[in-house]
N, C-alpha and C positions, 0 to 999 in steps of 0.2 A: 462376542460375535463380530464378524467383519462388517465394514461399512458397505452399504448398498451403493450401486452405481450412481444413484441420484445424489447421495451424500458426498461421494467422492467428487462428482462434478461441481456441486455447490462449494465444497472446500477449495477446489482448484480456482474457481472464479473469485472466491474471497481472497485468496493469496494474490491473484493478479491485481485485484482492486487495491489491496493494501500496498503492493509494490508501486502501482501507478500513483497513489496518493503520496508516497514517499519520494518519488522521482520528480513530481511536478515542481516542488519548491526549489530543487537543485537546478532544474531547467530555467525557472524564473530568475534565480540568482545569477545564473550564467548570462542570460540575455541582458539583465540590468547592468552587470559588471561590464559586458561588451559594449553597451551603449555609453557607459561612463568613460570607458577607455577610449572609445572612438571620438567622443565629443571634444577633448582637448586637441587631438590630432586634426580633426575637421576644422577647428577654429584656426589653428596655425596654417593649415593648407588654404583656407579661405583668405586669410590675411595676405599670404604669399601670392595667391592668385590675383587679388585686387591690386597688389603692388606691381605685378607684371603687366596687368591691364593699363595701369597708370603710366608705366614706362612706354607701352605701345602708343598711347595717346600723345605722349611727349614726342615720340619719334615722328608721328604723323604731323604734329604741330610744327616741328622744326622745318618741315618741307614747305609749310604755308607761310611762316613768319616773314620771309623776304618778298612775298608776292606783292605785285602792284595792285593796289586796291581797285583801281579802275578796270583791271583785267579780269576780275572774278566773274565767272559764268557757271551756269549749271544746266542740267537738262533732266528730264524725267520720262518715264514710260507713259505712252498715251495709247488709247484704243482708236484705231483708224475706222473709217466708215465701213470697211469690209469685215470688221470685227477682229482683225489681227492687231497684235501689240507691237509698237515700235518706239524708238527713242525720239523725243522731240528735238527741235533745233535748240542750240545753245541760247540761253537768255540770262538776264541779270537776276540773281537770286532775290526772292521776296523776303524782306526782313522777318525773321521769326519762323520761317518755314524750313523744314528739314529735307535735305536731299542726300542721295547716295553717291553723287558725283560732284566734283568741283574742279573747274578748269581755271588756270591762272598763269600769268607770265612772271618770270623772275630770271635772275642771273644764275646759270648753273654753278653749283658750289665749286670754288677753286678755279673759275674761268673768267677771263675778260676778253674783249674783242681787241682789234688792232689799235695801236697807239694808246692802250690802256683803257679804252672806253668799254663799259660794260655791254656785253651782248646778251640780250634777253632771249629766253626760250620758253615755249608754252608747254605746260605739263597738265596732266589730269590725274587727280586722286579719285579712285572709284572702288566701291565695295562690289564684289562679284561672288556669286555662289560658286561653291566647288563644283567640279564637273560631276554631273549625275544628281546634283542637289537642286531642288526647286523650293520656292517659298510655299510649302504646303503643310507644315507642322509634322512632317514625317522624316525618318531617317532613311532617305532614298538610297544612299550609297553604302549603308550597312556598317558605318564606322562608330556607331554608338552616339553620334551627335546629331542634332536636328537643325536643318536649315543653316548649316555653317558655311562660311565663305572666307575670302581673303580681301585685304586692302592692297591695291596695286597703285604704283606710281608709273604713269605712262607718258611718253612723249611721241605724239603721233600714234603710229601702230606699234611702236617699239616699247616693250616692257623694260622700264629702267630698274625697278626693284619691287619685290613683294615685301611690304612693310609689316604685315600681320597675317596670321593664319588662324583657323579655328574660331572665328568670330561669328556671332549670331547676326550682328548688324554693325554698321558704322555709318553715322550720319553727320552732315555738316549744316550748320546754321549760321548764316551771315547777317550781321547787323552793323552796317557802316564799316568801321575799321576793325571790328571784332569778328572772329570766326570761332564758333563753339564746335567742338568735336565730341561726339557721343559714341561710345563703343559698348557692346554687350557681348559677353562671352560665356561659354559653358565648357567644363572640363571634367572628365570622369575621375572619381576619387577611388572608390573600391566597391566591388560587388553591388552594383546598381545605384550607388550614391554618386551625385554629381555636384560640382562646385558651380555656382552661378553668381555672376557679378556684372555690374556696369559702372562705367566711369565717364564723367563729362568734365571737360576743361575748356576754358575760353582763352584764346590767344589774340593779342592786339597786334595787328600788322605793323611792321616797321615803316615809318614814314620816310621812304628813300627819296 
């Protein structure tokens, strides 16, 4: 006798169940293998990213090293009486506190004044968010990064150089003749995975 419709339906479901059970281990093995293959690549990429961040801090530090210690100034955002946010006047950094801007005077690299006398110039190192980005924990500009910005070296209103990009933050801590620079960055790796690292280094100003 032939099978009834109920028997055929039951037989079909059983075949599907057996096939699913057979496929699951294959999928699991593939996922585990992919994770194992990704782990070494991720470790290498993480180490390279941290090395690049350390080089960024070194580059920023080279700008500060020849600064005159007595010229170090900073400023911060303040809330005015009307509720708007503005930058404060420049003031002497409080030891141990972190700031996103640092003003200083030094001799421009490769320049001297008349008769060989050093001519100092005032510079500002500042961390600024990318255009369209704000400090809100969101990817405002749609580039896959959150609250990212740049480190600029300025002289007056003139942009001298952009020293770093795609950073989450850059802060300066002054303690007498020492300036500590802290940077944190994020970089996409692959398919939703991101590298995340921070570096802090302390530079002792040259006693010129």
